[in-house]
C-alpha positions in Angstrom: 41.9 -34.0 27.0 39.3 -31.4 26.3 35.9 -32.1 27.7 32.4 -30.9 26.9 30.2 -29.9 29.8 26.8 -31.6 30.0 23.7 -29.4 30.0 22.9 -25.9 28.8 24.4 -23.0 30.6 22.1 -20.3 32.0 22.1 -17.1 30.0 24.6 -14.7 31.5 26.1 -11.4 30.4 26.2 -10.8 26.7 29.4 -12.0 25.1 31.6 -9.7 23.1 30.1 -8.3 19.9 30.4 -10.4 16.8 30.7 -9.2 13.2 27.6 -8.6 11.1 27.3 -8.6 7.3 27.7 -5.2 5.7 24.8 -3.4 4.1 26.5 -3.8 0.7 26.0 -7.6 1.0 22.3 -7.3 1.2 21.4 -8.4 -2.2 18.8 -11.1 -1.5 15.4 -10.6 0.1 14.3 -12.5 3.1 12.3 -15.7 2.6 10.3 -16.3 5.8 7.7 -19.1 5.8 8.2 -19.2 2.1 7.3 -15.6 1.6 9.6 -13.0 0.1 10.1 -10.0 2.4 12.4 -7.1 2.5 15.8 -7.5 4.3 15.4 -4.4 6.4 18.0 -2.8 8.7 17.4 -1.8 12.3 15.6 1.4 11.4 16.9 3.2 14.5 15.5 6.6 15.1 16.5 9.1 17.9 14.3 12.0 18.7 14.9 14.9 21.1 11.9 15.1 23.5 11.9 17.6 26.3 14.9 16.6 28.5 15.7 13.3 27.0 16.3 11.5 23.7 13.8 8.8 22.7 15.1 5.8 20.7 13.1 3.4 18.7 14.2 0.5 16.4 13.0 -2.5 14.6 12.6 -6.1 15.8 12.8 -8.1 12.6 10.5 -11.0 11.9 13.6 -12.9 10.9 14.8 -12.8 14.5 11.4 -13.4 16.2 11.4 -16.8 17.8 8.6 -16.9 20.4 6.1 -15.0 22.5 5.9 -13.9 26.1 3.2 -12.1 28.1 4.4 -8.6 26.9 5.6 -9.3 23.4 7.6 -11.3 21.0 11.0 -12.8 21.9 14.2 -13.7 20.0 16.5 -10.8 20.5 17.4 -8.4 23.2 19.4 -5.2 22.5 22.3 -3.1 23.8 22.0 0.6 23.3 25.1 2.6 22.6 25.5 6.4 22.9 28.6 7.9 21.4 30.2 4.5 21.1 29.6 3.5 24.7 27.0 1.0 26.0 24.3 2.7 28.1 21.5 0.3 28.5 20.3 -3.3 27.9 16.7 -3.5 26.6 14.9 -6.9 26.4 11.2 -6.2 26.7 10.7 -3.6 24.0 12.4 -1.9 21.1 12.5 1.6 22.5 14.4 3.5 25.2 14.3 7.0 26.7 17.9 8.3 27.4 17.7 10.9 30.1 21.4 11.9 29.5 21.2 12.2 25.7 21.4 15.5 23.9 20.8 16.7 20.3 24.5 16.2 19.7 24.5 12.6 20.7 24.8 9.7 18.3 23.3 6.2 18.9 23.6 2.6 17.7 21.8 -0.6 18.8 23.3 -4.1 18.9 21.1 -7.2 19.0 21.8 -9.8 21.7 20.8 -13.3 20.6 21.2 -16.3 22.9 23.6 -14.3 25.0 25.8 -13.2 22.2 26.0 -9.6 21.4 26.2 -9.1 17.6 27.7 -6.1 15.9 25.7 -2.9 16.3 24.1 -1.3 13.3 25.0 2.1 11.9 25.0 5.1 14.1 22.1 7.6 13.9 21.9 11.2 14.9 19.1 12.9 16.8 16.0 14.6 15.3 16.4 17.9 17.1 13.0 19.3 16.3 11.0 16.3 17.3 10.4 15.3 13.6 12.5 14.7 10.5 12.2 16.7 7.3 13.2 14.9 4.1 14.1 17.8 1.7 12.1 17.7 -1.6 12.8 19.2 -5.0 9.6 20.6 -6.3 9.1 20.5 -10.1 8.9 23.7 -12.0 5.6 25.6 -12.4 3.8 25.3 -15.7 1.1 26.7 -17.9 -1.7 24.6 -19.6 -2.6 24.9 -23.3 -5.5 27.1 -22.1 -3.0 29.5 -20.6 -3.6 28.6 -16.9 -0.6 28.7 -14.6 -0.1 25.9 -12.1 2.3 24.9 -9.4 3.1 21.6 -7.6 2.6 20.0 -4.2 3.8 16.7 -2.8 1.0 14.2 -2.5 0.9 10.4 -2.0 4.1 8.5 -0.9 5.0 4.8 -1.2 8.1 3.1 0.0 10.5 0.4 -1.0 14.2 -0.5 -0.6 15.3 0.5 -4.1 19.1 0.3 -3.3 19.1 -3.0 -1.5 20.8 -1.6 1.7 18.0 -2.4 4.1 16.7 1.1 4.4 13.6 2.4 2.8 13.5 5.0 0.0 10.5 7.2 -0.5 8.6 7.6 -3.8 6.8 10.9 -3.8 4.0 11.7 -6.2 3.9 15.4 -7.3 0.4 16.7 -8.0 -0.1 19.9 -10.0 -2.4 22.5 -8.5 -4.9 21.8 -11.3 -5.1 18.1 -10.8 -8.7 16.9 -11.3 -11.2 14.3 -10.2 -12.1 12.2 -13.2 -15.4 13.9 -13.6 -13.9 17.4 -13.6 -13.1 19.3 -16.8 -9.9 21.1 -17.6 -6.3 20.6 -18.4 -3.8 19.4 -15.8 -0.1 19.6 -15.5 2.1 16.5 -15.7 2.4 14.1 -12.8 5.9 13.3 -11.5 7.2 10.5 -9.3 10.4 11.2 -7.4 12.5 8.7 -5.5 14.4 10.0 -2.4 16.6 8.5 0.3 15.8 9.5 3.9 18.4 12.3 3.8 16.7 13.9 0.7 19.0 12.6 -2.0 17.0 12.5 -5.2 17.7 9.3 -7.1 15.4 9.7 -10.1 12.3 11.5 -11.4 9.7 9.9 -13.6 7.7 12.3 -15.7 4.4 10.6 -16.8 3.9 13.1 -19.6 1.0 15.0 -21.0 -1.0 11.9 -21.9 -1.5 10.8 -18.3 -4.0 13.1 -16.7 -3.3 14.2 -13.1 -5.6 13.4 -10.2 -6.2 10.9 -7.4 -7.9 8.4 -9.8 -5.4 8.4 -12.6 -1.9 7.5 -11.3 -1.6 4.5 -9.1 2.0 3.6 -8.5 3.4 0.4 -6.9 6.8 0.1 -5.2 7.9 -3.4 -4.4 10.7 -6.0 -5.1 8.8 -7.8 -7.8 11.7 -9.8 -9.3 13.3 -10.9 -6.0 16.7 -9.2 -6.5 16.5 -7.4 -3.1 15.7 -4.1 -4.7 12.3 -2.5 -5.3 11.0 -1.6 -8.7 8.3 1.1 -9.5 5.4 0.0 -11.6 2.9 2.5 -13.0 0.5 3.3 -15.9 2.3 5.2 -18.7 1.7 6.6 -22.2 3.6 8.1 -25.1 5.7 11.0 -23.6 6.5 9.2 -20.3 10.2 9.6 -19.5 12.6 9.1 -16.6 15.8 11.0 -15.4 18.5 9.6 -13.1 20.1 12.0 -10.7 23.7 11.8 -9.5 24.6 13.9 -6.5 21.7 16.1 -7.2 22.6 16.6 -10.8 20.1 15.5 -13.5 21.5 13.0 -16.0 20.2 11.8 -19.3 16.4 11.8 -19.7 15.1 8.6 -21.5 11.6 7.9 -22.8 10.0 4.6 -22.4 10.1 2.2 -25.3 7.1 2.3 -27.6 5.8 -1.1 -28.8 6.8 -1.8 -32.3 3.2 -2.0 -33.5 2.6 1.6 -32.2 5.8 2.9 -33.8 4.7 1.3 -37.1 1.4 3.1 -36.7 3.1 6.4 -36.4 3.0 6.9 -32.6 5.7 9.1 -31.2 6.6 10.6 -27.9 5.7 14.0 -29.3 2.0 13.0 -29.6 -0.5 15.0 -27.4 -3.8 13.2 -27.0 -5.4 15.8 -24.7 -8.7 17.1 -26.0 -9.7 20.7 -26.4 -13.3 21.6 -26.5 -13.1 21.7 -30.3 -11.4 18.3 -30.4 -14.2 16.9 -28.3 -16.8 18.2 -30.8 -14.9 16.6 -33.6 -14.7 13.4 -31.6 -18.4 13.4 -31.1 -19.1 14.1 -34.7 -17.0 11.1 -35.7 -18.7 8.9 -33.1 -22.1 9.8 -34.4 -21.1 9.4 -38.1 -20.2 5.8 -37.4 -23.3 5.1 -35.3 -24.9 2.5 -37.6 -21.6 0.5 -37.6 -21.3 0.4 -33.8 -21.3 -3.3 -32.7 -24.2 -2.7 -30.2 -26.2 -1.0 -32.9 -25.5 -3.6 -35.5 -26.5 -6.3 -33.0 -29.8 -4.6 -32.3 -29.0 -3.9 -28.7 -29.1 -0.1 -29.1 -31.4 2.2 -31.0 -30.7 2.2 -34.7 -30.5 6.0 -34.9 -29.1 8.8 -32.8 -32.5 10.5 -32.9 -34.2 7.5 -31.4 -31.5 7.2 -28.7 -32.0 10.9 -27.8 -35.7 10.7 -27.9 -36.3 13.2 -30.8 -38.0 13.1 -34.1 -36.0 11.7 -37.1 -33.8 14.3 -38.7 -31.4 12.4 -41.0 -31.0 9.3 -43.1 -28.4 6.7 -42.2 -25.5 6.2 -42.6 -25.1 9.8 -41.6 -23.3 12.3 -43.8 -20.7 14.5 -42.2 -23.1 17.4 -42.2 -25.8 15.3 -40.5 -23.4 14.0 -37.9 -22.3 17.6 -37.2 -25.9 18.7 -36.8 -26.6 16.0 -34.3 -23.4 16.5 -32.4 -24.1 20.3 -32.0 -27.7 19.4 -30.9 -26.2 17.0 -28.3 -23.8 19.6 -27.0 -25.9 22.7 -27.1 -29.4 21.3 -26.2 -29.6 17.7 -25.2 -26.8 17.6 -22.6 -27.9 20.8 -20.8 -31.5 19.5 -20.7 -30.3 16.4 -18.7 -28.5 18.4 -16.1 -27.3 22.0 -15.7 -23.9 20.6 -14.9 -23.6 19.2 -18.5 -21.6 22.0 -20.2 -19.8 20.1 -23.0 -18.8 23.3 -24.7 -16.0 23.5 -22.2 -15.1 19.8 -22.2 -11.3 19.9 -22.4 -8.2 18.3 -20.9 -9.3 14.7 -21.1 -7.4 11.9 -22.7 -9.9 9.4 -24.2 -7.7 8.0 -27.1 -4.2 7.0 -27.7 -2.0 4.1 -26.4 -1.9 3.2 -22.8 1.0 1.2 -21.2 2.2 -0.4 -18.0 5.8 0.2 -17.3 8.2 -1.2 -14.7 11.1 1.1 -13.8 14.3 0.3 -11.8 13.7 1.9 -8.5 17.2 3.3 -8.0 18.0 4.6 -11.4 14.6 5.1 -12.8 15.6 3.2 -16.0 12.8 1.5 -17.9 12.9 -2.3 -17.5 9.8 -3.3 -19.5 6.7 -1.8 -21.0 3.5 -3.6 -22.1 0.1 -2.5 -23.2 -2.3 -1.6 -20.4 -5.0 -4.2 -20.1 -7.9 -3.7 -20.4 -7.8 -0.7 -22.7 -10.4 2.0 -22.5 -12.2 0.8 -25.7 -14.0 4.1 -26.1 -14.6 7.4 -24.3 -16.9 5.9 -21.8 -20.0 5.3 -23.9 -19.9 1.6 -23.2 -19.0 2.3 -19.5 -22.2 4.3 -18.8 -20.6 7.8 -19.0 -23.4 9.1 -21.2 -26.2 7.1 -19.6 -27.4 9.1 -16.7 -28.4 12.7 -16.1 -24.8 13.8 -15.6 -23.1 13.2 -18.9 -19.4 12.6 -18.1 -17.2 11.3 -20.9 -14.0 9.9 -19.7 -15.2 9.3 -16.1 -16.1 5.7 -15.3 -13.7 4.4 -18.0 -10.7 6.1 -16.3 -11.0 4.9 -12.7 -7.8 3.1 -11.8 -6.6 1.2 -8.8 -3.4 -0.8 -8.0 -1.9 -2.9 -5.3 0.7 -5.6 -4.8 -0.4 -9.0 -3.6 1.3 -12.3 -2.7 -1.0 -14.2 -5.1 1.1 -17.3 -4.9 2.0 -16.9 -1.3 5.7 -16.4 -2.2 6.5 -13.3 -4.3 4.6 -10.1 -4.8 2.6 -9.7 -8.0 1.1 -6.4 -9.2 -2.6 -6.0 -9.6 -3.9 -3.1 -11.7 -7.6 -2.4 -12.1 -9.9 -0.3 -14.3 -13.5 0.5 -13.4 -15.9 -0.2 -10.6 -19.1 1.7 -11.1 -20.1 -0.5 -14.0 -17.6 -2.6 -15.9 -14.9 -3.9 -13.5 -11.6 -5.4 -14.7 -8.5 -6.4 -12.8 -5.3 -7.8 -14.3 -2.4 -9.4 -12.3 1.2 -9.1 -13.5 4.5 -10.7 -12.6 8.0 -9.3 -13.3 11.0 -11.6 -13.6 13.7 -9.0 -13.9 13.3 -8.7 -17.7 9.7 -9.1 -18.7 6.2 -8.3 -17.5 3.8 -11.2 -17.9 0.1 -11.2 -17.2 -0.8 -13.8 -14.6 -4.6 -13.4 -15.1 -7.3 -11.0 -15.9 -10.8 -10.8 -14.5 -13.1 -8.7 -16.6 -16.8 -8.4 -15.9 -17.5 -7.1 -19.4 -19.7 -4.0 -20.0 -23.1 -3.8 -18.2 -25.6 -4.2 -21.0 -27.7 -1.1 -21.8 -30.7 -0.8 -24.2 -29.8 2.9 -24.8 -26.3 4.3 -23.9 -27.9 7.8 -23.5 -30.7 6.7 -21.1 -29.9 3.9 -18.8 -29.1 3.0 -15.2 -26.0 0.7 -15.5 -24.9 0.9 -11.8 -25.8 -2.3 -10.0 -26.1 -4.5 -13.1 -24.1 -7.6 -14.1 -21.5 -7.4 -16.8 -21.8 -9.3 -20.1 -19.0 -11.8 -19.2 -20.6 -15.2 -18.3 -17.9 -15.9 -15.7 -17.0 -12.5 -14.2 -20.2 -10.5 -14.9 -21.3 -10.6 -11.3 -18.4 -8.4 -10.1 -19.6 -5.4 -12.2 -20.6 -2.4 -10.1 -19.1 -3.9 -6.9 -15.7 -2.1 -6.8 -14.6 0.7 -4.5 -12.1 3.6 -4.7 -9.5 1.2 -3.3 -8.8 -2.5 -3.0 -7.3 -4.7 -0.3 -5.0 -7.7 -0.6 -5.4 -10.2 2.1 -5.4 -14.0 2.6 -9.2 -14.0 2.8 -9.7 -17.8 2.8 -6.7 -18.8 4.8 -4.9 -20.8 2.1 -1.6 -19.0 2.4 -2.2 -17.0 -0.8 -3.6 -13.5 -0.9 -6.9 -12.6 -2.5 -8.1 -9.2 -3.7 -11.0 -7.7 -1.7 -12.6 -5.2 -4.1 -15.5 -4.0 -1.9 -18.7 -5.7 -2.7 -16.9 -8.6 -4.3 -13.6 -10.5 -3.9 -11.3 -12.4 -6.3 -9.5 -15.5 -5.4 -5.7 -15.7 -5.8 -6.1 -17.3 -9.2 -8.3 -14.5 -10.5 -11.6 -16.4 -10.1 -14.6 -14.9 -8.3 -14.4 -15.8 -4.6 -17.8 -14.1 -4.0 -20.0 -11.2 -5.0 -22.2 -10.1 -2.1 -25.9 -9.3 -2.5 -28.8 -8.9 -0.1 -32.4 -8.1 0.1 -33.5 -4.4 0.0 -35.3 -3.6 3.2 -38.5 -1.6 3.8 -38.1 2.0 3.1 -35.7 1.3 0.2 -36.3 1.9 -3.5 -37.5 -1.7 -4.1 -38.2 -3.6 -0.8 -37.8 -7.3 -1.1 -35.7 -7.2 -4.2 -32.1 -8.6 -4.2 -29.4 -6.0 -4.9 -25.6 -5.9 -4.9 -23.9 -4.1 -2.0 -22.4 -1.9 -4.7 -19.8 0.8 -4.8 -18.4 2.6 -1.7 -15.6 4.9 -0.6 -14.0 3.1 2.4 -13.0 -0.4 3.2 -11.1 -2.1 6.0 -9.9 -5.7 5.9 -8.1 -7.5 8.7 -8.5 -9.6 11.9 -11.0 -7.2 13.5 -12.7 -9.7 15.8 -10.3 -11.9 17.9 -13.2 -14.2 18.8 -13.9 -15.2 15.2 -11.6 -17.3 13.0 -10.3 -15.6 10.0 -10.6 -12.0 8.8 -13.5 -9.5 8.7 -14.3 -6.6 6.4 -16.0 -3.4 7.3 -17.3 -1.4 4.3 -19.5 1.6 3.6 -21.7 2.0 0.5 -23.0 4.9 -1.5 -26.0 3.4 -3.3 -28.5 5.1 -1.0 -32.0 3.7 -1.4 -30.7 1.1 -3.9 -28.1 -0.4 -1.5 -29.1 -3.0 1.1 -26.6 -1.5 3.6 -25.0 1.9 4.2 -22.4 0.2 6.4 -21.8 -3.5 6.9 -19.5 -6.0 8.6 -18.8 -9.2 6.7 -16.9 -12.4 6.9 -14.0 -11.7 4.6 -13.7 -15.3 3.4 -17.3 -15.7 2.3 -18.8 -12.3 2.1 -21.4 -13.4 4.6 -23.0 -10.4 6.4 -22.4 -10.4 10.1 -24.3 -7.2 10.8 -25.0 -3.9 9.1 -27.4 -1.0 8.8 -29.5 0.4 5.9 -29.0 4.1 5.6 -30.9 5.1 2.4 -28.2 7.7 1.7 -24.6 7.8 0.4 -22.7 6.6 3.5 -19.5 8.3 2.6 -16.9 7.3 5.3 -16.2 4.4 7.6 -13.4 3.4 10.0 -12.4 0.6 12.4 -9.9 0.8 15.3 -9.3 0.0 18.9 -10.4 3.4 20.1 -12.0 2.1 23.3 -9.6 -0.4 25.0 -12.3 -1.4 27.5 -14.3 -3.0 24.7 -13.0 -6.3 23.2 -12.1 -6.2 19.5 -11.9 -3.3 17.2 -14.7 -0.7 17.1 -16.4 0.2 13.9 -18.3 3.3 12.8 -19.6 5.1 9.7 -20.8 8.6 8.8 -22.7 10.2 6.0 -22.1 13.5 4.2 -22.1 16.7 6.3 -21.2 14.7 9.4 -24.5 13.1 9.9 -24.1 9.9 12.0 -25.1 6.8 10.3 -24.1 4.1 12.8 -22.8 5.5 16.0 -19.8 3.7 17.6 -20.2 0.0 17.3 -18.4 -3.0 18.9 -17.0 -5.5 16.5 -20.1 -7.6 17.3 -22.4 -4.8 16.2 -23.4 -3.6 19.6 -24.1 0.2 19.7 -21.7 1.8 22.2 -22.8 5.4 21.7 -24.0 8.0 19.2 -20.7 9.9 19.0 -18.0 8.7 16.6 -14.4 9.5 15.9 -13.2 10.9 12.6 -13.0 8.8 9.5 -10.2 10.3 7.3 -7.3 8.1 8.4 -6.1 6.1 11.4 -2.7 5.4 12.9 -1.3 3.0 15.5 0.5 5.7 17.6 -0.1 5.1 21.3 2.0 2.9 23.6 -0.9 0.8 24.7 -1.7 -0.6 21.2 -4.9 1.4 20.7 -5.8 3.2 17.5 -5.7 6.9 16.9 -7.3 9.1 14.3 -5.5 11.4 11.9 -7.5 14.5 11.3 -7.0 18.0 10.1 -7.8 21.6 11.2 -9.1 24.5 9.1 -5.7 25.1 7.7 -5.3 21.5 6.6 -2.7 20.9 9.3 -2.6 17.3 10.4 -3.4 16.2 13.9 -3.6 12.9 15.8 -6.5 12.4 18.1 -7.1 9.8 20.8 -10.8 9.0 21.5 -10.1 8.9 25.2 -7.2 11.4 25.7 -7.7 14.1 23.1 -5.1 15.6 20.9 -1.7 13.9 20.9 -0.1 15.8 18.0 -0.7 18.9 16.0 1.5 19.1 12.9 2.2 22.8 12.7 3.6 23.8 9.4 2.5 20.6 7.7 -0.6 19.8 5.7 -2.8 16.9 4.6 -3.7 16.0 1.0 -6.7 15.6 -1.3 -9.1 18.2 0.0 -12.0 16.8 2.1 -10.3 13.4 2.3 -7.6 14.9 4.5 -5.1 12.1 3.8 -1.6 12.0 5.0 1.0 11.1 2.3 1.6 7.8 4.1 0.8 6.1 7.4 3.1 3.1 7.8 5.6 1.5 10.1 8.6 2.7 8.1 11.0 3.4 11.0 11.5 2.5 14.6 9.4 0.1 16.5 6.1 -1.5 15.4 4.1 1.7 15.6 3.2 3.7 12.6 4.8 6.9 11.4 2.9 9.9 10.0 4.3 11.2 6.7 2.9 14.6 5.5 4.3 17.4 3.3 5.3 20.7 4.8 2.9 23.5 3.9 5.1 24.6 1.1 6.1 21.1 0.0 9.8 21.8 0.5 10.0 18.7 2.6 8.3 15.5 3.5 7.9 15.5 7.3 8.1 12.4 9.5 6.3 12.3 12.8 7.1 9.4 15.2 5.5 8.4 18.4 7.8 9.1 21.3 5.8 7.4 24.1 7.8 4.5 25.6 5.9 1.3 25.0 6.4 -2.1 26.7 4.8 -3.9 23.8 7.4 -5.8 21.7 6.4 -6.7 18.1 8.3 -7.2 14.9 8.1 -4.5 12.3 4.6 -4.5 10.7 6.3 -4.3 7.3 7.4 -7.9 7.8 3.7 -9.0 7.9 2.8 -9.9 4.3 -0.7 -8.6 4.5 0.3 -5.3 6.0 3.1 -4.8 3.5 0.8 -5.4 0.6 -1.9 -3.1 2.0 0.7 -0.4 2.5 1.5 -0.7 -1.2 -2.1 0.0 -1.9 -2.4 3.1 0.3 -1.4 5.4 -2.5 -4.5 4.3 -4.5 -7.3 6.8 -5.0 -8.9 7.2 -1.6 -6.1 6.1 0.7 -7.1 3.4 3.2 -5.2 2.2 6.4 -3.2 -1.0 6.3 -4.0 -3.9 8.6 -1.7 -6.9 9.5 -2.9 -10.4 9.1 -3.2 -10.9 12.9 -5.3 -9.1 15.5 -3.4 -6.0 16.7 -5.0 -4.0 19.5 -4.5 -3.2 23.2 -5.7 -6.7 24.1 -3.4 -8.5 21.6 -2.7 -12.1 22.2 1.0 -12.5 21.4 0.7 -16.3 21.1 -1.5 -15.6 18.0 1.1 -13.4 16.3 2.6 -15.4 13.4 6.2 -16.6 13.9 7.8 -16.8 10.5 11.1 -18.3 11.5 11.9 -22.0 10.9 12.5 -24.3 13.8 15.9 -26.0 13.8 18.2 -28.0 16.2 21.9 -26.9 16.5 24.5 -29.6 16.3 26.5 -30.1 19.5 30.2 -29.2 19.2 33.0 -31.7 19.6 36.0 -31.1 21.8 39.3 -32.2 20.3 42.7 -32.6 21.9 45.7 -31.3 20.1 48.7 -33.6 21.1 51.8 -31.8 22.2 50.1 -28.4 22.3 48.8 -26.4 25.2 45.8 -25.4 23.2 42.8 -27.5 22.4 40.2 -27.4 19.7 36.5 -27.4 19.4 34.7 -28.4 16.2 31.3 -27.2 15.2 29.1 -27.9 12.2 30.5 -25.8 9.4 28.2 -23.9 7.0 25.1 -24.6 9.0 22.3 -22.6 7.3 20.4 -22.3 10.6 23.1 -21.4 13.1 26.3 -19.5 13.5 28.6 -20.8 16.2 30.7 -18.7 18.6 33.5 -19.7 20.9 34.0 -17.1 23.7 32.1 -14.6 21.6 34.3 -15.1 18.5 32.5 -16.4 15.4 33.8 -19.7 14.1 34.7 -18.9 10.5 37.0 -21.7 9.5 35.7 -23.9 6.7 36.3 -27.0 8.7 34.4 -25.6 11.7 37.4 -25.7 14.1 38.4 -23.1 16.6 41.3 -23.1 19.1 40.8 -22.4 22.8 43.0 -22.4 26.0 41.5 -23.4 29.3 37.7 -23.2 29.4 35.5 -21.9 26.7 31.8 -21.3 26.0 30.3 -22.4 22.7 27.1 -20.8 21.7 24.8 -21.6 18.7 23.1 -18.4 17.5 20.2 -18.8 15.1 20.7 -17.2 11.8 18.1 -14.8 10.4 15.0 -16.7 9.5 15.6 -19.6 12.1 14.7 -20.3 15.7 15.8 -22.9 18.1 13.4 -25.9 18.4 11.8 -26.0 21.9 14.0 -27.7 24.4 17.1 -27.9 22.2 20.5 -27.1 23.7 22.3 -24.0 22.4 25.1 -23.3 24.9 28.0 -25.6 25.9 30.9 -25.2 28.2 34.2 -26.7 26.9 36.9 -27.5 29.6 40.5 -28.3 29.0 41.8 -31.3 30.9 45.3 -29.7 31.2 
């Protein structure tokens, strides 16, 4: 009679490798703690470093089952070189092979509960210490004004568009004449390319002539919105936008997006060109003035009844204006009035802007580039910026505040990612959330402050005012050049941190922060909004406080209560801050000094003037000197934060506050001028540390730099943290900002506080069965157990009835399936003995 041994066996040598599902079967995303995450592969990377090969790979959140003093537990690993096992690694997810060469190939097999599972695919060695993903630069072009332009690779976002567990890379191509929203001139088209890691071009999206190029115009999201295991691409589009699928490097058919029926009926076509020449702008202004008396704000008595009154000149014409009268006033405005306000107001050369025509939001298939659905972009521009305050101040800038765009993904319901697109932040502020079900885009909610009321659109100060909407008016003027998704209030659903304000997951206002202006400010004692700023950081910055914190810098100068400020992210409550009286342009947080608990924070003003010094997360001043503020990266083995900077040639570098230069990216470059941004900083390969992705100097390749310092810290990939994944999706937006996980990550990390997303389960004990008249016996395990797979002597039990035959003694092991862990104290290994 077969017998079952009592008690759990001690973990011994790994049993033989068991089969693993093929990549082709990865068609469903992970669902961990109710949240949809990407079903990532091992992400193994091998890099030649001096006289060894450094290996780095992912620990997945789906196989994380506990914490120890040095990291998370749940899986150990066996490292293979050229098909032979060379090492067992349990306390990290990296290894330095002293006997490896550039010709070696490597694979890694997980070991779970003593059972070695099948190794992942083999990978070859990065021989030069980095990896270049070859890019295919778009052709040069010429603007309608006869100006030649070229292309350079810019921002990058990632997603698994093929469903194989590996990331693909969506690269934005910026023309050399791309513009800030306030800058005049034509631009070339913006392109979005999707590549595999080996440089295979899958598709190219051409946004067309009616989407102006620049950091503030094109915000593109890459995520699996419909839960089919493959990422989509979502972006603002217009008539003329098209996509092309590539097959083995050969371009296939180019298809334009589908124009809404109402626009087709109105005569809209993909051949339309809404870009304005200087002559077009003059005609536009004439038309706007000709209809002045019919403008709703004029008719309501909110604005001056005549153009002359609005401009502060003597009456010149009767109303309604004739064509000749409107022309006279438009020419006066362009030639005399505008230059009198500022010597920067040369509207005789106002060209290249798109201030009319349809605007859309389109979701594309990430692999093929095929359009999946297109809807109207909400909110629309309404006008050329007149209502947005673009004519109100000394610098007259049509098309500026009205065309400031942001985008991010967010787990608004705590389960699946939604898309959030925004328009405006200096005055009117509007955010709209969308869901995609695989066929249709639907709007989840919209939060729109309404326009900030002005008594004269040509002479007003709309920054800092409330919008006209009775519910959302308070969020006007509170937005930044970025926005951060995070579970601010701890309810399991992500909110949108917008800078001075935050929206709850349902689109309602969570808070809009104000404070009293101090002595020395423009209006001491008055209450003012924190207002607009350029840099924000949201995460668990202080391990001693519950919840998340937010560090922001503000550019309101003497009209802002703070130049830099630390707040409770759930309530907006100010924890500490400093008034600067100037545009405080940059700010950063990071664990740059491991001897100080918590992350450090610092801010700087233009021209490098220190505004804060280096501060502890409690607000204590640690010194006058500060690190850089362009970008940060988690690069070092000890869990500290490093700074991504650039030299005079725009070559990227990684600096450690204590140890100096760790990397100089020779032959590569940073993006966006003074911003000095990498294309992406994210944990896209290898262990939990972040990779630096930057274009080569000639944009012939996207270069990947990976930290090759062996670390003993063991963490799951940061891309399996929902907050970090969402914030990575936002990194391509406007002024790129670092991503932060939902837990405290620094050199003094408490691993017990790292979320474990796997579900606890108890395996069923096997039953030993005697087979009469046979020298063999059977063991029966629970068939089709969603939480566990059972192995007998290292062989997976695959029979539908859960039975397996053995001779003599056998070991039965229950191995948790991805997404599950063994409940504390539960038995997982049994010895079966034959009585024969």
